[in-house]
N, C-alpha and C positions, 0 to 999 in steps of 0.2 A: 493407585500409586499413593506412594509414600510420600510424606514432604520432603526427603532427600530426594526421590525421584523427581517430582515434581522440579524443585529447584532446579536441579540437574537439565530437565529438558529447558526449561526456561532460559539458562546461561546460554545452552545448545541455539535454541531459536534467537536468542539477542544477537549472537555471533551470525546467524543467518539472515536476519533482518536488517542486521547494518550493512552486509554483504549485498543483500538484493538490492538495498536501497541504492549502494552503489552502483552497481551495475544498470539499475533503471535512469540513473541519473547519467548514465555516457561510460560508465568502465567497463562495459560488456556488452554482450549481444543476447539474442534470444536461447543460444546453445548456452550459455552462460547461466541462463536461468533455467534451464532445462536440468543443467548437470547440477547446481545446487538443488532444486527442491523436487527434482523428479523421484527421488528414491523415497520421499518422506510420506509416512503413512498418515490415515484421519487425524490420529492425536495430535502429531506432529504439523501438520498442516493446519489445526485451529490455532493450536500452541503460537504458532508463526501469525496468523492471522490478530490475535489477541497481542501480539509483541509490537506488529506494527503497527497497530490501532494504538498502541501504546505511545508510540513516538513521534503519534502525529498532535497537534495541537488543535482541538476543536474550534479554536476561536480565532484563529486565522481564516483569511478570507481563501475561498477556491482558488482564486489566482494566486495567491500565494503558495496556496499548498503544490499547484500544478504550474509555476510559473517556467521551469524548463521545457514547457508543450505548448509551443506558440502556435501550432496548427491544429484546426480539425480532422474528422476524419477524412473530409476530401480533398486536403491538402491545402484547405484556403487558412489564413490569417485567424488567430481568434479573437473577436471581440471582447476589449476587457469589459464590458459592462452585461457583459453575460455570464461574468466571475466573480462580482462584488460582493455575494452572500458569505457567511461563513460556513464553516463545515458543520458547524450544530444546527446553523439556518436550513441548509440544504438537507440536513437528516431529518428534518420534521416535515418537509415538503412531502406531498405524497405524489408518487409516481403511478406513472401509467403501468399498467399490467402489460407483462412479455405476449407478443402476437404467440 
């Protein structure tokens, strides 16, 4: 891709990233996510992932980053102490391999 094409891609993905963030934070639902990103190719999805990552402060705590999510996968309230490390700290923790 040329520099101009990369710039155009980044601009499109900033819009889509902002829209996706708004949807996830309550301005839409599953179908809105599907409509927004369903037709993206692999290059666009990668660019979107980078743009979304750029929108996040790695020094905020996991709790701050996920403040709008107040339940776990079982519908139970999230314990604040489990979300106290920063995103940067979380990124350096070893994760168990997928089963």
